[in-house]
C-alpha positions in Angstrom: -16.4 21.7 30.0 -12.7 21.7 29.5 -10.5 22.5 32.5 -6.9 23.5 31.9 -3.9 23.1 34.2 -0.7 24.0 32.4 1.3 23.8 29.2 3.6 20.8 29.6 6.8 20.4 27.6 7.9 19.0 24.2 9.7 15.9 23.3 12.9 15.3 21.4 13.3 11.6 20.4 15.9 9.1 19.3 16.6 8.1 15.7 13.7 6.2 14.0 13.7 2.5 13.7 11.7 0.1 11.6 9.7 -3.1 12.5 6.0 -4.2 12.4 3.8 -3.5 9.4 1.4 -0.8 8.5 -0.7 -1.4 5.4 -1.6 1.7 3.4 -4.6 2.2 1.1 -2.4 2.0 -2.0 -1.2 -1.4 -1.0 2.2 -0.3 0.3 3.3 -1.7 3.6 5.9 -0.5 6.1 7.5 -1.7 9.3 7.2 0.4 12.4 7.7 -1.8 15.5 11.3 -2.5 16.1 14.2 -1.6 13.9 17.4 -0.3 12.5 18.7 3.2 12.9 18.9 4.0 9.2 15.7 5.9 8.7 17.2 9.4 8.9 16.3 12.2 11.3 13.4 11.6 13.6 10.1 13.3 12.5 9.1 13.3 16.2 12.1 15.6 17.0 10.7 18.6 18.9 7.1 17.4 18.4 4.8 17.6 21.4 3.3 14.3 22.4 -0.2 14.3 23.8 -1.7 11.3 25.5 -5.5 11.2 25.5 -6.7 9.0 28.5 -9.9 8.3 30.4 -12.2 5.4 31.2 -13.5 3.4 28.3 -16.6 5.0 26.7 -15.8 8.5 28.0 -14.8 10.0 24.7 -11.1 9.3 24.2 -11.6 8.4 20.5 -13.8 11.4 19.9 -11.4 13.8 21.4 -8.4 12.3 19.5 -10.3 12.4 16.2 -11.4 16.0 16.7 -7.8 17.0 17.4 -6.8 15.1 14.3 -8.8 17.5 12.2 -6.5 20.3 13.2 -3.8 21.2 10.7 -1.1 21.1 13.4 -2.0 17.7 14.9 -1.1 14.1 13.9 -3.3 11.4 15.5 -1.5 8.1 15.0 -4.5 5.8 15.2 -6.9 3.9 17.3 -5.3 2.5 20.5 -2.4 0.7 18.8 -2.7 -2.2 21.3 -0.7 -4.6 19.1 2.1 -2.0 18.7 2.3 -1.1 22.3 2.5 -4.8 23.2 5.3 -5.2 20.6 7.3 -2.1 21.6 7.2 -2.8 25.3 7.1 -6.6 25.4 4.3 -6.3 28.0 0.6 -7.4 28.0 -1.9 -4.9 26.7 -5.1 -6.9 27.0 -7.1 -5.4 24.1 -8.3 -6.1 20.6 -5.3 -6.2 18.3 -2.9 -7.6 21.0 -2.9 -11.3 21.8 -2.9 -10.7 25.5 -5.4 -11.5 28.2 -4.3 -9.3 31.1 -3.9 -5.5 31.3 -1.9 -5.0 34.5 -0.8 -1.6 35.9 2.6 -0.4 34.9 4.9 1.9 36.8 7.8 4.1 35.8 10.3 1.5 37.0 9.0 -1.0 34.4 10.2 1.2 31.5 13.6 0.4 30.1 15.7 2.4 27.8 15.2 -0.2 25.0 11.4 0.1 25.4 11.7 3.8 25.1 13.8 3.6 22.0 11.4 1.1 20.3 8.4 3.2 21.3 9.8 6.5 20.0 11.1 4.8 16.9 7.7 3.1 16.2 5.8 6.3 16.6 8.3 8.1 14.4 7.9 5.6 11.7 4.1 5.7 11.9 4.2 9.4 11.6 6.4 9.3 8.5 4.2 6.6 6.9 1.1 8.9 7.1 2.6 11.0 4.3 1.2 14.2 5.8 3.1 17.5 6.3 5.1 17.8 9.5 2.9 18.9 12.3 3.5 20.2 15.8 1.6 17.8 18.0 1.4 14.0 18.0 -1.7 12.6 19.6 -1.8 9.0 20.9 -5.0 7.8 22.6 -5.9 4.7 24.7 -8.2 4.0 27.6 -5.6 1.5 28.7 -3.3 4.4 29.7 -5.2 5.2 32.9 -3.2 3.0 35.2 0.0 3.2 33.2 0.6 7.0 33.0 3.9 7.0 35.0 5.1 4.2 32.7 4.0 6.1 29.6 5.8 9.3 30.7 9.0 7.3 31.3 8.8 6.1 27.7 7.8 9.6 26.4 9.3 12.2 28.7 7.6 15.5 28.4 4.3 14.2 27.1 1.2 16.0 28.1 -2.1 14.4 29.1 -5.6 15.3 28.0 -8.2 13.6 30.3 -11.7 12.6 29.3 -14.6 12.3 31.7 -18.3 11.2 31.5 -21.1 10.6 34.0 -21.3 7.2 35.7 -24.6 6.1 34.2 -23.8 6.8 30.6 -20.4 5.2 31.0 -21.9 2.0 32.6 -24.6 1.8 29.9 -22.2 2.3 27.0 -19.6 -0.1 28.5 -22.1 -2.9 28.9 -23.1 -2.5 25.2 -19.4 -2.5 24.2 -18.7 -5.8 26.0 -21.7 -7.4 24.2 -20.1 -6.3 20.9 -16.7 -7.6 22.0 -18.1 -11.1 22.5 -19.9 -11.0 19.1 -17.0 -9.5 17.1 -13.9 -11.0 18.9 -15.2 -14.0 20.8 -13.8 -12.5 24.0 -15.3 -11.7 27.4 -14.2 -8.9 29.7 -13.3 -9.6 33.4 -12.5 -7.0 35.9 -10.0 -8.2 38.6 -10.7 -7.0 42.1 -7.3 -5.3 42.5 -8.1 -1.5 42.6 -5.4 -0.7 40.0 -6.3 -3.4 37.5 -7.9 -2.9 34.1 -10.1 -5.4 32.2 -8.9 -8.9 31.3 -9.6 -9.7 27.6 -10.7 -13.4 28.0 -11.3 -16.0 25.4 -14.9 -17.1 25.7 -13.9 -20.8 26.2 -12.1 -19.8 29.4 -15.2 -18.2 31.0 -15.3 -20.8 33.8 -11.9 -19.6 35.1 -13.4 -16.2 36.1 -15.9 -14.9 38.6 -19.2 -14.6 36.6 -20.3 -11.6 38.6 -17.2 -9.7 37.4 -17.3 -11.0 33.8 -19.2 -9.5 30.9 -21.6 -9.9 29.2 -23.8 -11.1 32.0 -22.0 -9.7 35.1 -23.2 -7.5 37.9 -23.8 -3.9 36.7 -22.2 -2.7 39.9 -18.8 -3.9 38.6 -19.2 -1.6 35.6 -19.8 1.3 38.0 -16.8 0.2 40.1 -14.6 0.4 37.1 -15.8 3.9 36.3 -15.0 5.0 39.9 -11.7 3.2 39.9 -10.5 5.1 36.8 -11.7 8.5 38.1 -10.1 7.9 41.5 -6.8 6.8 39.9 -6.6 9.8 37.5 -7.5 12.2 40.3 -4.6 10.8 42.3 -2.3 11.1 39.3 -3.2 14.8 38.9 -2.4 15.5 42.5 0.9 13.7 42.2 1.9 15.2 38.9 0.5 18.7 38.8 0.5 20.3 35.4 0.9 17.1 33.4 -2.9 16.9 32.7 -3.3 20.0 30.7 -7.0 19.7 30.0 -10.0 17.7 31.1 -12.8 17.2 28.6 -16.3 16.5 29.9 -18.0 14.3 27.3 -21.6 15.6 27.7 -20.3 19.2 27.5 -18.3 18.4 24.4 -21.3 16.9 22.6 -23.7 19.7 23.6 -21.3 22.6 23.1 -18.6 21.4 20.8 -17.4 24.8 19.6 -16.8 26.2 23.0 -15.3 23.0 24.4 -12.9 22.4 21.5 -11.8 26.0 21.5 -10.8 25.7 25.2 -9.0 22.4 24.5 -7.0 23.9 21.7 -5.9 26.8 23.8 -4.8 24.4 26.6 -2.5 22.7 24.1 -1.1 26.0 22.7 -2.8 25.4 19.3 -4.3 28.1 17.1 -8.0 27.8 17.5 -9.7 26.2 14.5 -13.1 24.7 13.9 -12.6 21.1 14.5 -14.5 18.5 12.5 -16.1 15.5 14.3 -15.8 12.1 12.5 -19.7 12.2 12.4 -22.3 14.7 13.4 -22.6 15.0 17.2 -26.0 14.1 18.5 -26.8 15.4 22.0 -29.7 12.8 22.2 -27.0 10.1 22.6 -26.2 11.6 26.0 -29.6 10.3 27.1 -29.2 6.7 25.7 -28.4 5.3 29.2 -32.1 5.9 30.1 -33.2 3.1 27.9 -30.0 0.9 28.0 -30.3 0.6 31.7 -33.6 -0.9 33.0 -35.2 -0.1 36.4 -33.5 -3.1 38.1 -30.1 -1.9 36.9 -30.8 1.6 38.3 -32.0 0.2 41.6 -28.9 -2.0 41.8 -26.8 1.1 41.2 -28.7 3.0 44.0 -30.5 5.3 41.6 -34.2 6.1 41.7 -35.7 4.9 38.4 -38.7 7.2 38.7 -38.5 9.6 35.8 -39.9 12.3 38.1 -37.0 11.8 40.4 -34.7 13.9 38.3 -32.1 11.2 38.0 -28.6 12.6 37.3 -26.1 10.7 35.3 
């Protein structure tokens, strides 16, 4: 399901700057992190900025990539953690950024210089894509959930698309992701107890500094559920405080099972002409049921769920 709550506004930005490097398929490289003011008129001028946000494993990437298949949308890339860390000078705690913590950020933390670097970096990225000028710029990160006032201070007028997914599928998928993070990046994930904290991205050789029950792989499955609830509560509160900023909420299961209907409603909520959006790979509704074999009976009991298949367990 997609629920809609307003149109939002558009963004006019500063002159573009140059800085960190993007490497293109033809071997060219370009700098888009910090910069000088000689790049000409900003290509983000009057472009609407859309932030896609939700708990990890709730479909932020899928939504962003579906929107990217629309002729009027520019999706600027996966999470951009290294770039956000460089533009803001603040820890981002994710692959690509050499940070451990991912603390909450509030509007007061945003400075004019951060806003200039951010808009200049996004402008430069957009130019480097070598695509026709488009009306919407999409930026996605599950690390936005406890930083939305900060993000809106950097990008005034940005609109938000929220993703949601059931607790059990999210918990199962997140546990598998943290297994992969250790294998691929040599990092553990630790969830601080503070209710507005996101995951710490911890080098494996520092594991003994953190509570093992809250550190993954190997932690208590209830902590994964706690994170899911934490994000949902935080985004609910944000919607109450900033009515109309979240223009659509995309339910992951509904998107996978009924993509045409769901993406049509999403496009209308963003003021886009409705097109058939192309997923990055075929959508498989069977994946909505993967949690049933990723979580064993002990996991389900720990989460307070009846593992009996005849008990009509709901995700």
